[in-house]
Chimera marker file (.cmm) of the C-alpha trace (Angstrom):
<marker_set name="trace">
<marker id="1" x="23.979" y="60.282" z="-52.693" r="1" g="1" b="0" radius="0.5"/>
<marker id="2" x="20.967" y="58.039" z="-52.102" r="1" g="1" b="0" radius="0.5"/>
<marker id="3" x="21.359" y="55.228" z="-54.631" r="1" g="1" b="0" radius="0.5"/>
<marker id="4" x="19.114" y="52.274" z="-55.377" r="1" g="1" b="0" radius="0.5"/>
<marker id="5" x="20.221" y="49.506" z="-57.703" r="1" g="1" b="0" radius="0.5"/>
<marker id="6" x="18.170" y="46.975" z="-59.586" r="1" g="1" b="0" radius="0.5"/>
<marker id="7" x="19.341" y="43.932" z="-61.525" r="1" g="1" b="0" radius="0.5"/>
<marker id="8" x="17.096" y="43.748" z="-64.577" r="1" g="1" b="0" radius="0.5"/>
<marker id="9" x="16.711" y="40.902" z="-67.047" r="1" g="1" b="0" radius="0.5"/>
<marker id="10" x="14.610" y="40.838" z="-70.165" r="1" g="1" b="0" radius="0.5"/>
<marker id="11" x="14.129" y="37.319" z="-71.430" r="1" g="1" b="0" radius="0.5"/>
<marker id="12" x="17.390" y="35.362" z="-71.578" r="1" g="1" b="0" radius="0.5"/>
<marker id="13" x="19.437" y="37.943" z="-73.471" r="1" g="1" b="0" radius="0.5"/>
<marker id="14" x="19.407" y="41.362" z="-71.803" r="1" g="1" b="0" radius="0.5"/>
<marker id="15" x="21.002" y="41.636" z="-68.352" r="1" g="1" b="0" radius="0.5"/>
<marker id="16" x="21.817" y="44.959" z="-66.801" r="1" g="1" b="0" radius="0.5"/>
<marker id="17" x="22.297" y="46.855" z="-63.591" r="1" g="1" b="0" radius="0.5"/>
<marker id="18" x="20.311" y="50.105" z="-63.323" r="1" g="1" b="0" radius="0.5"/>
<marker id="19" x="21.290" y="52.681" z="-60.706" r="1" g="1" b="0" radius="0.5"/>
<marker id="20" x="18.741" y="55.250" z="-59.601" r="1" g="1" b="0" radius="0.5"/>
<marker id="21" x="19.498" y="58.413" z="-57.604" r="1" g="1" b="0" radius="0.5"/>
<marker id="22" x="16.589" y="60.248" z="-55.999" r="1" g="1" b="0" radius="0.5"/>
<marker id="23" x="14.206" y="57.958" z="-57.933" r="1" g="1" b="0" radius="0.5"/>
<marker id="24" x="15.703" y="58.926" z="-61.335" r="1" g="1" b="0" radius="0.5"/>
<marker id="25" x="17.805" y="56.747" z="-63.624" r="1" g="1" b="0" radius="0.5"/>
<marker id="26" x="21.468" y="57.655" z="-63.165" r="1" g="1" b="0" radius="0.5"/>
<marker id="27" x="23.478" y="54.880" z="-64.725" r="1" g="1" b="0" radius="0.5"/>
<marker id="28" x="23.084" y="51.620" z="-66.679" r="1" g="1" b="0" radius="0.5"/>
<marker id="29" x="25.733" y="48.893" z="-66.630" r="1" g="1" b="0" radius="0.5"/>
<marker id="30" x="25.266" y="46.237" z="-69.317" r="1" g="1" b="0" radius="0.5"/>
<marker id="31" x="26.512" y="42.674" z="-68.808" r="1" g="1" b="0" radius="0.5"/>
<marker id="32" x="29.958" y="42.723" z="-70.479" r="1" g="1" b="0" radius="0.5"/>
<marker id="33" x="29.388" y="39.267" z="-72.011" r="1" g="1" b="0" radius="0.5"/>
<marker id="34" x="26.760" y="40.852" z="-74.291" r="1" g="1" b="0" radius="0.5"/>
<marker id="35" x="28.458" y="42.497" z="-77.277" r="1" g="1" b="0" radius="0.5"/>
<marker id="36" x="26.579" y="45.532" z="-78.561" r="1" g="1" b="0" radius="0.5"/>
<marker id="37" x="27.148" y="48.346" z="-80.970" r="1" g="1" b="0" radius="0.5"/>
<marker id="38" x="26.376" y="52.025" z="-80.099" r="1" g="1" b="0" radius="0.5"/>
<marker id="39" x="22.848" y="51.838" z="-81.519" r="1" g="1" b="0" radius="0.5"/>
<marker id="40" x="21.996" y="48.889" z="-79.343" r="1" g="1" b="0" radius="0.5"/>
<marker id="41" x="23.460" y="50.597" z="-76.266" r="1" g="1" b="0" radius="0.5"/>
<marker id="42" x="21.384" y="53.693" z="-77.039" r="1" g="1" b="0" radius="0.5"/>
<marker id="43" x="18.262" y="51.579" z="-77.445" r="1" g="1" b="0" radius="0.5"/>
<marker id="44" x="18.870" y="49.950" z="-74.051" r="1" g="1" b="0" radius="0.5"/>
<marker id="45" x="19.434" y="53.344" z="-72.427" r="1" g="1" b="0" radius="0.5"/>
<marker id="46" x="16.109" y="54.475" z="-73.826" r="1" g="1" b="0" radius="0.5"/>
<marker id="47" x="14.371" y="51.195" z="-72.834" r="1" g="1" b="0" radius="0.5"/>
<marker id="48" x="15.290" y="51.275" z="-69.116" r="1" g="1" b="0" radius="0.5"/>
<marker id="49" x="12.560" y="52.978" z="-67.069" r="1" g="1" b="0" radius="0.5"/>
<marker id="50" x="13.532" y="56.499" z="-66.100" r="1" g="1" b="0" radius="0.5"/>
<marker id="51" x="12.208" y="56.284" z="-62.550" r="1" g="1" b="0" radius="0.5"/>
<marker id="52" x="11.753" y="53.517" z="-60.000" r="1" g="1" b="0" radius="0.5"/>
<marker id="53" x="7.995" y="54.179" z="-60.196" r="1" g="1" b="0" radius="0.5"/>
<marker id="54" x="8.162" y="53.426" z="-63.936" r="1" g="1" b="0" radius="0.5"/>
<marker id="55" x="10.180" y="50.298" z="-63.266" r="1" g="1" b="0" radius="0.5"/>
<marker id="56" x="7.498" y="49.048" z="-60.854" r="1" g="1" b="0" radius="0.5"/>
<marker id="57" x="5.014" y="49.056" z="-63.725" r="1" g="1" b="0" radius="0.5"/>
<marker id="58" x="6.901" y="46.075" z="-65.208" r="1" g="1" b="0" radius="0.5"/>
<marker id="59" x="6.186" y="43.802" z="-62.207" r="1" g="1" b="0" radius="0.5"/>
<marker id="60" x="3.540" y="41.834" z="-64.109" r="1" g="1" b="0" radius="0.5"/>
<marker id="61" x="5.419" y="41.615" z="-67.367" r="1" g="1" b="0" radius="0.5"/>
<marker id="62" x="6.386" y="37.969" z="-67.990" r="1" g="1" b="0" radius="0.5"/>
<marker id="63" x="9.737" y="38.635" z="-69.668" r="1" g="1" b="0" radius="0.5"/>
<marker id="64" x="10.988" y="41.533" z="-67.569" r="1" g="1" b="0" radius="0.5"/>
<marker id="65" x="12.301" y="40.736" z="-64.114" r="1" g="1" b="0" radius="0.5"/>
<marker id="66" x="13.912" y="43.124" z="-61.709" r="1" g="1" b="0" radius="0.5"/>
<marker id="67" x="15.376" y="42.592" z="-58.286" r="1" g="1" b="0" radius="0.5"/>
<marker id="68" x="16.586" y="45.170" z="-55.833" r="1" g="1" b="0" radius="0.5"/>
<marker id="69" x="20.249" y="44.856" z="-54.837" r="1" g="1" b="0" radius="0.5"/>
<marker id="70" x="22.156" y="46.793" z="-52.225" r="1" g="1" b="0" radius="0.5"/>
<marker id="71" x="23.871" y="49.928" z="-53.473" r="1" g="1" b="0" radius="0.5"/>
<marker id="72" x="27.075" y="48.643" z="-51.846" r="1" g="1" b="0" radius="0.5"/>
<marker id="73" x="28.394" y="45.881" z="-54.076" r="1" g="1" b="0" radius="0.5"/>
<marker id="74" x="31.385" y="45.190" z="-51.814" r="1" g="1" b="0" radius="0.5"/>
<marker id="75" x="32.590" y="41.766" z="-50.766" r="1" g="1" b="0" radius="0.5"/>
<marker id="76" x="31.604" y="42.514" z="-47.167" r="1" g="1" b="0" radius="0.5"/>
<marker id="77" x="27.997" y="43.031" z="-48.291" r="1" g="1" b="0" radius="0.5"/>
<marker id="78" x="28.071" y="39.674" z="-50.057" r="1" g="1" b="0" radius="0.5"/>
<marker id="79" x="29.746" y="37.987" z="-47.083" r="1" g="1" b="0" radius="0.5"/>
<marker id="80" x="27.112" y="39.286" z="-44.685" r="1" g="1" b="0" radius="0.5"/>
<marker id="81" x="24.158" y="38.459" z="-46.928" r="1" g="1" b="0" radius="0.5"/>
<marker id="82" x="25.468" y="34.974" z="-47.792" r="1" g="1" b="0" radius="0.5"/>
<marker id="83" x="25.903" y="34.328" z="-44.092" r="1" g="1" b="0" radius="0.5"/>
<marker id="84" x="27.924" y="31.137" z="-44.188" r="1" g="1" b="0" radius="0.5"/>
<marker id="85" x="31.323" y="32.110" z="-42.890" r="1" g="1" b="0" radius="0.5"/>
<marker id="86" x="33.192" y="28.833" z="-43.508" r="1" g="1" b="0" radius="0.5"/>
<marker id="87" x="35.611" y="27.780" z="-46.234" r="1" g="1" b="0" radius="0.5"/>
<marker id="88" x="38.311" y="29.901" z="-47.803" r="1" g="1" b="0" radius="0.5"/>
<marker id="89" x="37.375" y="33.545" z="-47.394" r="1" g="1" b="0" radius="0.5"/>
<marker id="90" x="40.507" y="34.726" z="-49.185" r="1" g="1" b="0" radius="0.5"/>
<marker id="91" x="39.504" y="32.710" z="-52.290" r="1" g="1" b="0" radius="0.5"/>
<marker id="92" x="35.960" y="34.032" z="-52.096" r="1" g="1" b="0" radius="0.5"/>
<marker id="93" x="37.344" y="37.601" z="-52.011" r="1" g="1" b="0" radius="0.5"/>
<marker id="94" x="39.423" y="36.944" z="-55.147" r="1" g="1" b="0" radius="0.5"/>
<marker id="95" x="36.457" y="35.466" z="-56.945" r="1" g="1" b="0" radius="0.5"/>
<marker id="96" x="34.240" y="38.370" z="-55.910" r="1" g="1" b="0" radius="0.5"/>
<marker id="97" x="36.788" y="40.949" z="-57.059" r="1" g="1" b="0" radius="0.5"/>
<marker id="98" x="37.005" y="39.180" z="-60.450" r="1" g="1" b="0" radius="0.5"/>
<marker id="99" x="33.277" y="39.797" z="-61.042" r="1" g="1" b="0" radius="0.5"/>
<marker id="100" x="31.994" y="42.913" z="-62.797" r="1" g="1" b="0" radius="0.5"/>
<marker id="101" x="29.331" y="45.034" z="-61.121" r="1" g="1" b="0" radius="0.5"/>
<marker id="102" x="26.522" y="43.414" z="-63.092" r="1" g="1" b="0" radius="0.5"/>
<marker id="103" x="27.566" y="39.946" z="-61.920" r="1" g="1" b="0" radius="0.5"/>
<marker id="104" x="27.993" y="41.191" z="-58.362" r="1" g="1" b="0" radius="0.5"/>
<marker id="105" x="24.460" y="42.602" z="-58.477" r="1" g="1" b="0" radius="0.5"/>
<marker id="106" x="23.191" y="39.330" z="-59.937" r="1" g="1" b="0" radius="0.5"/>
<marker id="107" x="24.907" y="37.406" z="-57.103" r="1" g="1" b="0" radius="0.5"/>
<marker id="108" x="23.496" y="39.633" z="-54.376" r="1" g="1" b="0" radius="0.5"/>
<marker id="109" x="19.990" y="39.528" z="-55.937" r="1" g="1" b="0" radius="0.5"/>
<marker id="110" x="19.995" y="35.707" z="-56.039" r="1" g="1" b="0" radius="0.5"/>
<marker id="111" x="20.979" y="35.152" z="-52.397" r="1" g="1" b="0" radius="0.5"/>
<marker id="112" x="17.425" y="35.447" z="-51.006" r="1" g="1" b="0" radius="0.5"/>
<marker id="113" x="16.156" y="32.935" z="-53.560" r="1" g="1" b="0" radius="0.5"/>
<marker id="114" x="18.996" y="30.563" z="-52.686" r="1" g="1" b="0" radius="0.5"/>
<marker id="115" x="18.222" y="30.860" z="-48.971" r="1" g="1" b="0" radius="0.5"/>
<marker id="116" x="14.516" y="30.164" z="-49.682" r="1" g="1" b="0" radius="0.5"/>
<marker id="117" x="15.527" y="27.155" z="-51.788" r="1" g="1" b="0" radius="0.5"/>
<marker id="118" x="17.721" y="25.805" z="-48.969" r="1" g="1" b="0" radius="0.5"/>
<marker id="119" x="14.975" y="26.302" z="-46.383" r="1" g="1" b="0" radius="0.5"/>
<marker id="120" x="12.595" y="24.181" z="-48.452" r="1" g="1" b="0" radius="0.5"/>
<marker id="121" x="14.870" y="21.371" z="-49.533" r="1" g="1" b="0" radius="0.5"/>
<marker id="122" x="17.342" y="18.964" z="-47.992" r="1" g="1" b="0" radius="0.5"/>
<marker id="123" x="20.249" y="20.637" z="-49.855" r="1" g="1" b="0" radius="0.5"/>
<marker id="124" x="23.348" y="21.685" z="-47.948" r="1" g="1" b="0" radius="0.5"/>
<marker id="125" x="24.587" y="25.266" z="-48.330" r="1" g="1" b="0" radius="0.5"/>
<marker id="126" x="27.704" y="25.618" z="-50.455" r="1" g="1" b="0" radius="0.5"/>
<marker id="127" x="30.805" y="27.392" z="-49.226" r="1" g="1" b="0" radius="0.5"/>
<marker id="128" x="30.816" y="30.960" z="-50.578" r="1" g="1" b="0" radius="0.5"/>
<marker id="129" x="33.872" y="30.397" z="-52.760" r="1" g="1" b="0" radius="0.5"/>
<marker id="130" x="32.295" y="27.320" z="-54.409" r="1" g="1" b="0" radius="0.5"/>
<marker id="131" x="29.031" y="29.215" z="-54.995" r="1" g="1" b="0" radius="0.5"/>
<marker id="132" x="30.940" y="32.002" z="-56.684" r="1" g="1" b="0" radius="0.5"/>
<marker id="133" x="33.399" y="29.806" z="-58.602" r="1" g="1" b="0" radius="0.5"/>
<marker id="134" x="30.571" y="27.678" z="-60.032" r="1" g="1" b="0" radius="0.5"/>
<marker id="135" x="28.527" y="30.845" z="-60.728" r="1" g="1" b="0" radius="0.5"/>
<marker id="136" x="25.572" y="29.338" z="-58.892" r="1" g="1" b="0" radius="0.5"/>
<marker id="137" x="24.123" y="32.838" z="-58.652" r="1" g="1" b="0" radius="0.5"/>
<marker id="138" x="23.054" y="32.314" z="-62.284" r="1" g="1" b="0" radius="0.5"/>
<marker id="139" x="20.745" y="29.456" z="-61.302" r="1" g="1" b="0" radius="0.5"/>
<marker id="140" x="17.018" y="29.852" z="-60.922" r="1" g="1" b="0" radius="0.5"/>
<marker id="141" x="16.274" y="28.334" z="-57.500" r="1" g="1" b="0" radius="0.5"/>
<marker id="142" x="13.054" y="26.382" z="-57.389" r="1" g="1" b="0" radius="0.5"/>
<marker id="143" x="11.624" y="24.400" z="-54.511" r="1" g="1" b="0" radius="0.5"/>
<marker id="144" x="11.163" y="20.667" z="-55.180" r="1" g="1" b="0" radius="0.5"/>
<link id1="1" id2="2" r="1" g="1" b="0" radius="0.2"/>
<link id1="2" id2="3" r="1" g="1" b="0" radius="0.2"/>
<link id1="3" id2="4" r="1" g="1" b="0" radius="0.2"/>
<link id1="4" id2="5" r="1" g="1" b="0" radius="0.2"/>
<link id1="5" id2="6" r="1" g="1" b="0" radius="0.2"/>
<link id1="6" id2="7" r="1" g="1" b="0" radius="0.2"/>
<link id1="7" id2="8" r="1" g="1" b="0" radius="0.2"/>
<link id1="8" id2="9" r="1" g="1" b="0" radius="0.2"/>
<link id1="9" id2="10" r="1" g="1" b="0" radius="0.2"/>
<link id1="10" id2="11" r="1" g="1" b="0" radius="0.2"/>
<link id1="11" id2="12" r="1" g="1" b="0" radius="0.2"/>
<link id1="12" id2="13" r="1" g="1" b="0" radius="0.2"/>
<link id1="13" id2="14" r="1" g="1" b="0" radius="0.2"/>
<link id1="14" id2="15" r="1" g="1" b="0" radius="0.2"/>
<link id1="15" id2="16" r="1" g="1" b="0" radius="0.2"/>
<link id1="16" id2="17" r="1" g="1" b="0" radius="0.2"/>
<link id1="17" id2="18" r="1" g="1" b="0" radius="0.2"/>
<link id1="18" id2="19" r="1" g="1" b="0" radius="0.2"/>
<link id1="19" id2="20" r="1" g="1" b="0" radius="0.2"/>
<link id1="20" id2="21" r="1" g="1" b="0" radius="0.2"/>
<link id1="21" id2="22" r="1" g="1" b="0" radius="0.2"/>
<link id1="22" id2="23" r="1" g="1" b="0" radius="0.2"/>
<link id1="23" id2="24" r="1" g="1" b="0" radius="0.2"/>
<link id1="24" id2="25" r="1" g="1" b="0" radius="0.2"/>
<link id1="25" id2="26" r="1" g="1" b="0" radius="0.2"/>
<link id1="26" id2="27" r="1" g="1" b="0" radius="0.2"/>
<link id1="27" id2="28" r="1" g="1" b="0" radius="0.2"/>
<link id1="28" id2="29" r="1" g="1" b="0" radius="0.2"/>
<link id1="29" id2="30" r="1" g="1" b="0" radius="0.2"/>
<link id1="30" id2="31" r="1" g="1" b="0" radius="0.2"/>
<link id1="31" id2="32" r="1" g="1" b="0" radius="0.2"/>
<link id1="32" id2="33" r="1" g="1" b="0" radius="0.2"/>
<link id1="33" id2="34" r="1" g="1" b="0" radius="0.2"/>
<link id1="34" id2="35" r="1" g="1" b="0" radius="0.2"/>
<link id1="35" id2="36" r="1" g="1" b="0" radius="0.2"/>
<link id1="36" id2="37" r="1" g="1" b="0" radius="0.2"/>
<link id1="37" id2="38" r="1" g="1" b="0" radius="0.2"/>
<link id1="38" id2="39" r="1" g="1" b="0" radius="0.2"/>
<link id1="39" id2="40" r="1" g="1" b="0" radius="0.2"/>
<link id1="40" id2="41" r="1" g="1" b="0" radius="0.2"/>
<link id1="41" id2="42" r="1" g="1" b="0" radius="0.2"/>
<link id1="42" id2="43" r="1" g="1" b="0" radius="0.2"/>
<link id1="43" id2="44" r="1" g="1" b="0" radius="0.2"/>
<link id1="44" id2="45" r="1" g="1" b="0" radius="0.2"/>
<link id1="45" id2="46" r="1" g="1" b="0" radius="0.2"/>
<link id1="46" id2="47" r="1" g="1" b="0" radius="0.2"/>
<link id1="47" id2="48" r="1" g="1" b="0" radius="0.2"/>
<link id1="48" id2="49" r="1" g="1" b="0" radius="0.2"/>
<link id1="49" id2="50" r="1" g="1" b="0" radius="0.2"/>
<link id1="50" id2="51" r="1" g="1" b="0" radius="0.2"/>
<link id1="51" id2="52" r="1" g="1" b="0" radius="0.2"/>
<link id1="52" id2="53" r="1" g="1" b="0" radius="0.2"/>
<link id1="53" id2="54" r="1" g="1" b="0" radius="0.2"/>
<link id1="54" id2="55" r="1" g="1" b="0" radius="0.2"/>
<link id1="55" id2="56" r="1" g="1" b="0" radius="0.2"/>
<link id1="56" id2="57" r="1" g="1" b="0" radius="0.2"/>
<link id1="57" id2="58" r="1" g="1" b="0" radius="0.2"/>
<link id1="58" id2="59" r="1" g="1" b="0" radius="0.2"/>
<link id1="59" id2="60" r="1" g="1" b="0" radius="0.2"/>
<link id1="60" id2="61" r="1" g="1" b="0" radius="0.2"/>
<link id1="61" id2="62" r="1" g="1" b="0" radius="0.2"/>
<link id1="62" id2="63" r="1" g="1" b="0" radius="0.2"/>
<link id1="63" id2="64" r="1" g="1" b="0" radius="0.2"/>
<link id1="64" id2="65" r="1" g="1" b="0" radius="0.2"/>
<link id1="65" id2="66" r="1" g="1" b="0" radius="0.2"/>
<link id1="66" id2="67" r="1" g="1" b="0" radius="0.2"/>
<link id1="67" id2="68" r="1" g="1" b="0" radius="0.2"/>
<link id1="68" id2="69" r="1" g="1" b="0" radius="0.2"/>
<link id1="69" id2="70" r="1" g="1" b="0" radius="0.2"/>
<link id1="70" id2="71" r="1" g="1" b="0" radius="0.2"/>
<link id1="71" id2="72" r="1" g="1" b="0" radius="0.2"/>
<link id1="72" id2="73" r="1" g="1" b="0" radius="0.2"/>
<link id1="73" id2="74" r="1" g="1" b="0" radius="0.2"/>
<link id1="74" id2="75" r="1" g="1" b="0" radius="0.2"/>
<link id1="75" id2="76" r="1" g="1" b="0" radius="0.2"/>
<link id1="76" id2="77" r="1" g="1" b="0" radius="0.2"/>
<link id1="77" id2="78" r="1" g="1" b="0" radius="0.2"/>
<link id1="78" id2="79" r="1" g="1" b="0" radius="0.2"/>
<link id1="79" id2="80" r="1" g="1" b="0" radius="0.2"/>
<link id1="80" id2="81" r="1" g="1" b="0" radius="0.2"/>
<link id1="81" id2="82" r="1" g="1" b="0" radius="0.2"/>
<link id1="82" id2="83" r="1" g="1" b="0" radius="0.2"/>
<link id1="83" id2="84" r="1" g="1" b="0" radius="0.2"/>
<link id1="84" id2="85" r="1" g="1" b="0" radius="0.2"/>
<link id1="85" id2="86" r="1" g="1" b="0" radius="0.2"/>
<link id1="86" id2="87" r="1" g="1" b="0" radius="0.2"/>
<link id1="87" id2="88" r="1" g="1" b="0" radius="0.2"/>
<link id1="88" id2="89" r="1" g="1" b="0" radius="0.2"/>
<link id1="89" id2="90" r="1" g="1" b="0" radius="0.2"/>
<link id1="90" id2="91" r="1" g="1" b="0" radius="0.2"/>
<link id1="91" id2="92" r="1" g="1" b="0" radius="0.2"/>
<link id1="92" id2="93" r="1" g="1" b="0" radius="0.2"/>
<link id1="93" id2="94" r="1" g="1" b="0" radius="0.2"/>
<link id1="94" id2="95" r="1" g="1" b="0" radius="0.2"/>
<link id1="95" id2="96" r="1" g="1" b="0" radius="0.2"/>
<link id1="96" id2="97" r="1" g="1" b="0" radius="0.2"/>
<link id1="97" id2="98" r="1" g="1" b="0" radius="0.2"/>
<link id1="98" id2="99" r="1" g="1" b="0" radius="0.2"/>
<link id1="99" id2="100" r="1" g="1" b="0" radius="0.2"/>
<link id1="100" id2="101" r="1" g="1" b="0" radius="0.2"/>
<link id1="101" id2="102" r="1" g="1" b="0" radius="0.2"/>
<link id1="102" id2="103" r="1" g="1" b="0" radius="0.2"/>
<link id1="103" id2="104" r="1" g="1" b="0" radius="0.2"/>
<link id1="104" id2="105" r="1" g="1" b="0" radius="0.2"/>
<link id1="105" id2="106" r="1" g="1" b="0" radius="0.2"/>
<link id1="106" id2="107" r="1" g="1" b="0" radius="0.2"/>
<link id1="107" id2="108" r="1" g="1" b="0" radius="0.2"/>
<link id1="108" id2="109" r="1" g="1" b="0" radius="0.2"/>
<link id1="109" id2="110" r="1" g="1" b="0" radius="0.2"/>
<link id1="110" id2="111" r="1" g="1" b="0" radius="0.2"/>
<link id1="111" id2="112" r="1" g="1" b="0" radius="0.2"/>
<link id1="112" id2="113" r="1" g="1" b="0" radius="0.2"/>
<link id1="113" id2="114" r="1" g="1" b="0" radius="0.2"/>
<link id1="114" id2="115" r="1" g="1" b="0" radius="0.2"/>
<link id1="115" id2="116" r="1" g="1" b="0" radius="0.2"/>
<link id1="116" id2="117" r="1" g="1" b="0" radius="0.2"/>
<link id1="117" id2="118" r="1" g="1" b="0" radius="0.2"/>
<link id1="118" id2="119" r="1" g="1" b="0" radius="0.2"/>
<link id1="119" id2="120" r="1" g="1" b="0" radius="0.2"/>
<link id1="120" id2="121" r="1" g="1" b="0" radius="0.2"/>
<link id1="121" id2="122" r="1" g="1" b="0" radius="0.2"/>
<link id1="122" id2="123" r="1" g="1" b="0" radius="0.2"/>
<link id1="123" id2="124" r="1" g="1" b="0" radius="0.2"/>
<link id1="124" id2="125" r="1" g="1" b="0" radius="0.2"/>
<link id1="125" id2="126" r="1" g="1" b="0" radius="0.2"/>
<link id1="126" id2="127" r="1" g="1" b="0" radius="0.2"/>
<link id1="127" id2="128" r="1" g="1" b="0" radius="0.2"/>
<link id1="128" id2="129" r="1" g="1" b="0" radius="0.2"/>
<link id1="129" id2="130" r="1" g="1" b="0" radius="0.2"/>
<link id1="130" id2="131" r="1" g="1" b="0" radius="0.2"/>
<link id1="131" id2="132" r="1" g="1" b="0" radius="0.2"/>
<link id1="132" id2="133" r="1" g="1" b="0" radius="0.2"/>
<link id1="133" id2="134" r="1" g="1" b="0" radius="0.2"/>
<link id1="134" id2="135" r="1" g="1" b="0" radius="0.2"/>
<link id1="135" id2="136" r="1" g="1" b="0" radius="0.2"/>
<link id1="136" id2="137" r="1" g="1" b="0" radius="0.2"/>
<link id1="137" id2="138" r="1" g="1" b="0" radius="0.2"/>
<link id1="138" id2="139" r="1" g="1" b="0" radius="0.2"/>
<link id1="139" id2="140" r="1" g="1" b="0" radius="0.2"/>
<link id1="140" id2="141" r="1" g="1" b="0" radius="0.2"/>
<link id1="141" id2="142" r="1" g="1" b="0" radius="0.2"/>
<link id1="142" id2="143" r="1" g="1" b="0" radius="0.2"/>
<link id1="143" id2="144" r="1" g="1" b="0" radius="0.2"/>
</marker_set>
Protein backbone atom coordinates (compact mmCIF):
# COMPACT_ATOMS: atom_id res chain seq x y z
CA UNK A 1 0.00 0.00 0.00
CA UNK A 2 1.63 3.25 -1.19
CA UNK A 3 0.93 5.70 1.62
CA UNK A 4 1.80 9.37 1.93
CA UNK A 5 1.28 11.24 5.18
CA UNK A 6 0.96 14.96 5.79
CA UNK A 7 0.93 16.81 9.09
CA UNK A 8 -1.64 19.59 8.67
CA UNK A 9 -2.25 22.59 10.91
CA UNK A 10 -4.94 25.20 10.53
CA UNK A 11 -4.16 28.24 12.64
CA UNK A 12 -3.23 27.33 16.20
CA UNK A 13 -6.13 25.01 16.94
CA UNK A 14 -6.50 22.23 14.38
CA UNK A 15 -3.68 19.70 14.13
CA UNK A 16 -4.06 16.45 12.27
CA UNK A 17 -2.31 13.72 10.35
CA UNK A 18 -3.80 12.91 6.95
CA UNK A 19 -2.91 9.63 5.26
CA UNK A 20 -3.37 9.29 1.50
CA UNK A 21 -3.29 6.03 -0.46
CA UNK A 22 -2.96 6.25 -4.23
CA UNK A 23 -3.44 10.05 -3.95
CA UNK A 24 -6.82 9.67 -2.17
CA UNK A 25 -7.60 10.49 1.44
CA UNK A 26 -7.58 7.26 3.44
CA UNK A 27 -7.45 8.26 7.10
CA UNK A 28 -7.39 11.32 9.36
CA UNK A 29 -5.88 11.25 12.85
CA UNK A 30 -6.78 14.25 14.99
CA UNK A 31 -4.49 15.47 17.77
CA UNK A 32 -5.84 13.77 20.90
CA UNK A 33 -5.39 16.92 22.98
CA UNK A 34 -8.21 18.53 20.99
CA UNK A 35 -11.56 17.43 22.41
CA UNK A 36 -14.30 17.24 19.77
CA UNK A 37 -17.81 15.97 19.45
CA UNK A 38 -19.00 13.84 16.50
CA UNK A 39 -20.22 16.86 14.50
CA UNK A 40 -16.80 18.51 14.75
CA UNK A 41 -15.04 15.30 13.73
CA UNK A 42 -17.38 15.00 10.73
CA UNK A 43 -16.67 18.63 9.78
CA UNK A 44 -12.91 17.99 9.89
CA UNK A 45 -13.27 14.84 7.80
CA UNK A 46 -15.14 16.89 5.21
CA UNK A 47 -12.61 19.76 5.44
CA UNK A 48 -9.49 17.73 4.71
CA UNK A 49 -8.68 17.72 0.98
CA UNK A 50 -9.68 14.47 -0.67
CA UNK A 51 -6.54 14.17 -2.82
CA UNK A 52 -2.92 15.28 -2.54
CA UNK A 53 -3.54 17.48 -5.58
CA UNK A 54 -6.33 19.24 -3.67
CA UNK A 55 -4.06 19.59 -0.65
CA UNK A 56 -1.43 21.31 -2.76
CA UNK A 57 -3.94 24.07 -3.56
CA UNK A 58 -3.60 25.25 0.05
CA UNK A 59 0.12 26.04 -0.29
CA UNK A 60 -0.52 29.81 -0.42
CA UNK A 61 -3.15 29.88 2.31
CA UNK A 62 -1.75 31.77 5.32
CA UNK A 63 -3.47 29.71 8.03
CA UNK A 64 -3.16 26.25 6.49
CA UNK A 65 0.24 24.57 6.68
CA UNK A 66 1.08 21.07 5.62
CA UNK A 67 4.29 19.13 5.76
CA UNK A 68 5.09 15.77 4.26
CA UNK A 69 6.15 13.13 6.77
CA UNK A 70 7.43 9.63 6.13
CA UNK A 71 4.75 6.95 6.07
CA UNK A 72 6.88 5.00 8.54
CA UNK A 73 6.45 6.66 11.94
CA UNK A 74 8.80 4.26 13.69
CA UNK A 75 11.51 5.24 16.15
CA UNK A 76 14.14 4.08 13.66
CA UNK A 77 12.85 6.62 11.12
CA UNK A 78 13.10 9.34 13.75
CA UNK A 79 16.56 8.19 14.86
CA UNK A 80 17.86 8.21 11.28
CA UNK A 81 16.33 11.59 10.42
CA UNK A 82 17.41 13.27 13.67
CA UNK A 83 20.94 11.99 12.99
CA UNK A 84 22.57 12.69 16.34
CA UNK A 85 23.24 9.30 17.84
CA UNK A 86 24.45 10.33 21.28
CA UNK A 87 22.72 10.37 24.65
CA UNK A 88 20.34 7.79 26.02
CA UNK A 89 18.77 5.97 23.09
CA UNK A 90 16.67 3.77 25.40
CA UNK A 91 15.07 6.87 26.96
CA UNK A 92 14.48 8.36 23.51
CA UNK A 93 12.73 5.14 22.48
CA UNK A 94 10.42 5.29 25.51
CA UNK A 95 9.61 8.93 24.84
CA UNK A 96 8.92 8.18 21.16
CA UNK A 97 6.65 5.26 22.03
CA UNK A 98 4.67 7.50 24.41
CA UNK A 99 3.77 9.86 21.54
CA UNK A 100 0.64 9.38 19.47
CA UNK A 101 0.91 9.22 15.66
CA UNK A 102 0.00 12.88 15.27
CA UNK A 103 2.84 13.94 17.56
CA UNK A 104 5.24 11.53 15.85
CA UNK A 105 4.32 13.07 12.50
CA UNK A 106 4.77 16.55 13.96
CA UNK A 107 8.21 15.57 15.29
CA UNK A 108 9.35 14.09 11.98
CA UNK A 109 8.01 17.08 10.04
CA UNK A 110 9.90 19.54 12.24
CA UNK A 111 13.33 17.89 11.96
CA UNK A 112 14.29 19.59 8.64
CA UNK A 113 13.39 23.00 10.08
CA UNK A 114 15.42 22.25 13.20
CA UNK A 115 18.41 21.22 11.09
CA UNK A 116 18.10 24.42 9.04
CA UNK A 117 17.91 26.44 12.26
CA UNK A 118 21.05 24.76 13.61
CA UNK A 119 22.95 25.32 10.36
CA UNK A 120 22.24 29.06 10.56
CA UNK A 121 22.81 29.73 14.25
CA UNK A 122 25.44 28.99 16.87
CA UNK A 123 23.05 26.67 18.73
CA UNK A 124 24.20 23.17 19.70
CA UNK A 125 22.04 20.21 18.74
CA UNK A 126 20.10 18.68 21.61
CA UNK A 127 20.27 15.00 22.43
CA UNK A 128 17.28 13.22 20.92
CA UNK A 129 15.77 12.34 24.29
CA UNK A 130 15.93 15.97 25.46
CA UNK A 131 14.38 17.19 22.21
CA UNK A 132 11.51 14.74 22.65
CA UNK A 133 11.08 15.20 26.42
CA UNK A 134 10.91 18.98 26.05
CA UNK A 135 8.63 18.64 23.01
CA UNK A 136 10.93 20.91 21.01
CA UNK A 137 9.26 19.59 17.87
CA UNK A 138 6.42 21.96 18.72
CA UNK A 139 8.70 24.99 18.28
CA UNK A 140 8.74 27.11 15.17
CA UNK A 141 12.41 27.31 14.23
CA UNK A 142 13.50 30.67 12.92
CA UNK A 143 16.94 31.85 11.94
CA UNK A 144 18.28 34.79 13.98
